[in-house]
C-alpha positions as CSV (number, residue, x, y, z in Angstrom):
1,M,0.0,0.0,0.0
2,I,1.4,3.4,-1.1
3,G,0.9,6.4,1.2
4,V,0.8,9.8,-0.6
5,I,1.9,12.5,1.8
6,D,-0.5,15.5,1.8
7,Y,1.1,18.6,3.4
8,G,-0.8,21.1,1.3
9,M,1.8,21.6,-1.4
10,G,1.7,18.6,-3.6
11,N,0.4,17.8,-7.1
12,L,-2.0,15.3,-5.5
13,F,-4.6,15.1,-8.2
14,S,-2.3,14.0,-11.0
15,V,-0.3,11.6,-8.8
16,Q,-3.6,10.0,-7.6
17,K,-4.8,9.6,-11.2
18,A,-1.5,8.0,-12.2
19,L,-1.7,5.5,-9.4
20,E,-5.3,4.7,-10.2
21,R,-4.2,4.0,-13.8
22,L,-1.5,1.6,-12.5
23,E,-4.2,0.0,-10.3
24,V,-2.0,-0.1,-7.2
25,P,-3.5,0.3,-3.8
26,F,-2.8,3.7,-2.3
27,F,-4.2,6.4,0.0
28,V,-3.6,10.1,0.5
29,S,-3.2,11.4,4.1
30,E,-1.8,14.4,6.0
31,S,-1.7,12.2,9.2
32,A,1.6,10.6,10.2
33,E,-0.4,8.1,12.2
34,E,-2.4,7.1,9.1
35,L,0.8,7.1,6.9
36,E,2.4,4.6,9.4
37,K,0.3,1.9,7.7
38,A,1.9,2.5,4.3
39,D,4.5,0.1,2.9
40,G,5.9,2.9,0.7
41,L,5.6,6.7,0.7
42,I,5.4,9.3,-2.1
43,L,6.3,12.9,-1.3
44,P,5.0,15.2,-4.0
45,G,5.7,18.9,-4.2
46,V,4.9,22.1,-6.0
47,G,6.0,25.6,-4.8
48,A,8.8,27.0,-2.7
49,F,11.2,24.9,-0.8
50,P,11.2,26.9,2.5
51,D,7.3,26.9,2.6
52,A,7.3,23.2,2.1
53,M,9.8,22.5,4.9
54,K,7.9,24.8,7.2
55,K,4.7,22.9,6.6
56,L,6.4,19.5,7.1
57,S,7.9,20.7,10.3
58,E,4.7,22.2,11.7
59,T,2.7,19.1,11.0
60,G,5.2,16.6,12.4
61,L,5.6,15.0,9.0
62,E,9.3,16.0,8.8
63,A,10.3,13.8,11.7
64,F,8.0,11.0,10.5
65,I,9.5,11.0,6.9
66,V,13.0,11.0,8.2
67,R,12.3,8.1,10.6
68,K,10.5,6.0,8.0
69,A,13.2,6.5,5.4
70,K,16.0,5.6,7.8
71,D,14.0,2.5,8.8
72,G,14.0,1.3,5.2
73,T,10.6,2.3,4.0
74,P,10.7,3.0,0.2
75,L,10.3,6.8,-0.3
76,L,9.9,8.7,-3.6
77,G,10.1,12.4,-3.8
78,I,8.6,14.1,-6.9
79,C,9.7,17.5,-8.3
80,L,10.0,19.8,-5.2
81,G,9.6,16.6,-3.2
82,M,12.9,15.3,-4.6
83,Q,14.7,18.6,-3.7
84,L,13.3,18.3,-0.1
85,L,15.2,15.0,0.2
86,F,18.5,16.8,0.1
87,S,20.4,18.7,2.8
88,E,19.5,22.2,1.8
89,S,18.3,24.7,-0.8
90,E,19.3,28.2,-1.8
91,E,15.7,29.1,-2.7
92,H,14.9,32.4,-0.8
93,G,18.0,32.1,1.3
94,V,19.7,29.0,2.6
95,N,17.1,26.6,4.0
96,R,17.7,23.1,5.4
97,G,16.0,20.1,3.9
98,L,15.3,16.6,5.1
99,D,19.0,15.7,4.7
100,L,18.3,12.1,3.6
101,L,20.6,12.7,0.7
102,K,23.6,14.9,0.7
103,G,23.6,18.0,-1.6
104,K,21.8,21.2,-2.2
105,A,19.3,22.7,-4.6
106,V,20.5,25.8,-6.6
107,R,18.9,28.1,-9.1
108,F,19.7,27.9,-12.8
109,S,21.9,30.9,-13.6
110,G,20.0,31.6,-16.9
111,K,23.4,32.3,-18.5
112,T,25.8,30.0,-20.2
113,E,29.6,30.1,-19.7
114,D,30.0,32.1,-22.9
115,G,27.4,34.7,-21.8
116,Q,24.3,33.4,-23.7
117,T,21.0,33.6,-21.9
118,Y,18.6,30.7,-21.6
119,K,15.1,30.3,-20.3
120,V,14.4,29.8,-16.6
121,P,12.4,27.8,-15.5
122,H,13.5,24.7,-17.3
123,M,10.0,23.8,-18.6
124,G,8.9,21.2,-21.1
125,W,10.1,17.8,-22.4
126,N,13.7,16.9,-22.1
127,Q,15.5,13.6,-22.6
128,L,16.6,11.4,-19.7
129,I,20.2,10.1,-20.1
130,F,20.8,7.0,-18.0
131,K,23.9,7.0,-15.7
132,Q,23.0,3.8,-13.8
133,P,21.0,1.8,-16.3
134,E,21.2,-1.2,-14.1
135,N,19.2,0.5,-11.3
136,E,15.9,-1.2,-10.6
137,I,14.0,2.0,-10.9
138,L,14.9,2.1,-14.6
139,A,13.8,-1.6,-15.2
140,G,12.3,-2.1,-18.7
141,L,13.1,1.4,-19.9
142,E,15.2,3.0,-22.6
143,E,16.3,6.6,-22.6
144,D,13.2,8.8,-23.4
145,F,11.7,12.1,-22.6
146,A,10.1,13.4,-19.4
147,Y,8.2,16.6,-18.5
148,F,10.1,19.2,-16.3
149,V,9.0,22.4,-14.7
150,H,11.5,23.8,-12.2
151,S,13.8,26.8,-11.6
152,Y,16.1,25.0,-9.1
153,Y,18.1,21.8,-9.6
154,V,20.1,19.6,-7.2
155,E,23.9,19.5,-6.9
156,P,24.4,16.2,-5.2
157,A,27.3,15.8,-2.8
158,E,27.3,12.0,-3.2
159,E,26.9,9.5,-6.0
160,V,23.1,9.3,-6.2
161,V,22.4,10.3,-9.8
162,V,20.6,7.5,-11.7
163,S,19.6,9.6,-14.7
164,Y,20.1,13.2,-15.8
165,A,19.0,15.7,-18.4
166,E,21.1,18.4,-20.2
167,Y,20.0,22.0,-19.7
168,D,23.2,24.0,-19.8
169,V,24.2,22.0,-16.8
170,Q,23.6,18.3,-16.1
171,V,20.3,18.2,-14.2
172,P,19.9,15.2,-11.9
173,A,16.6,13.8,-13.1
174,V,16.3,10.5,-11.2
175,V,18.3,10.0,-8.0
176,G,18.4,6.9,-5.8
177,K,20.2,5.6,-2.7
178,N,19.1,2.4,-1.0
179,N,15.3,2.9,-0.4
180,I,15.2,6.6,-1.2
181,Y,14.4,7.8,-4.7
182,G,13.7,11.2,-6.3
183,M,12.4,12.4,-9.7
184,Q,12.9,16.0,-10.6
185,F,10.4,15.9,-13.4
186,H,6.7,14.9,-13.1
187,P,6.5,11.2,-13.9
188,E,2.7,11.4,-13.7
189,K,2.8,13.8,-16.6
190,S,5.5,12.1,-18.6
191,S,3.6,9.6,-20.7
192,R,4.7,6.0,-20.9
193,M,8.2,6.7,-19.5
194,G,6.8,8.3,-16.4
195,M,4.2,5.7,-15.8
196,Q,6.8,2.9,-16.1
197,L,9.0,4.7,-13.5
198,L,6.1,5.0,-11.1
199,S,5.2,1.4,-11.7
200,N,8.9,0.4,-11.0
201,F,8.7,2.3,-7.7
202,T,5.5,0.5,-6.7
203,K,7.2,-2.9,-7.6
204,L,10.1,-2.0,-5.2
205,V,7.5,-1.3,-2.5
206,E,5.8,-4.7,-3.2
207,K,9.2,-6.4,-3.1
208,G,9.9,-5.0,0.3
209,E,6.5,-6.3,1.6
210,N,7.5,-9.9,0.7
């Protein structure tokens, strides 16, 4: 059973619809007590990093997520949810994250090394390039396109990048370490590629149940 964490800043509707299409059991809750019953957790996110961390802290969900992740519960962060998994973000000043993965979220500069400007946010379809093709989260997939919408990207301080996209810099697109995964793009809006990635995560959760 997948528990989708509702802290008031997630793309809940589209995530719910994707899980319904996959026909996997799930529920949405803002209660840590309820979410304790989940075998795997999804942390969605849309909006500003400091606002999200404030809500997670105020609701007690921050401590719950950290504890469950460290206990080995499969956890998937989506979009802002992926950035929250890391140590900190530079969005609106330096703000601490969940610190489950080492690294920080930084803003696209909007300017290349040779002075050319480029669009921020990084929005639209971009190709995923596999760095760890053997990772279970990529099972059954070939390099394809995913849908991104973000102005900040993660600079990891450890080897966690499973797949990346090129947008002036190498943007970590899928990260993974043990039971913790993140997807910078929106898998629920990324056609067959995204649905397969979500399906692979649910299979990892099922694997942990057995």
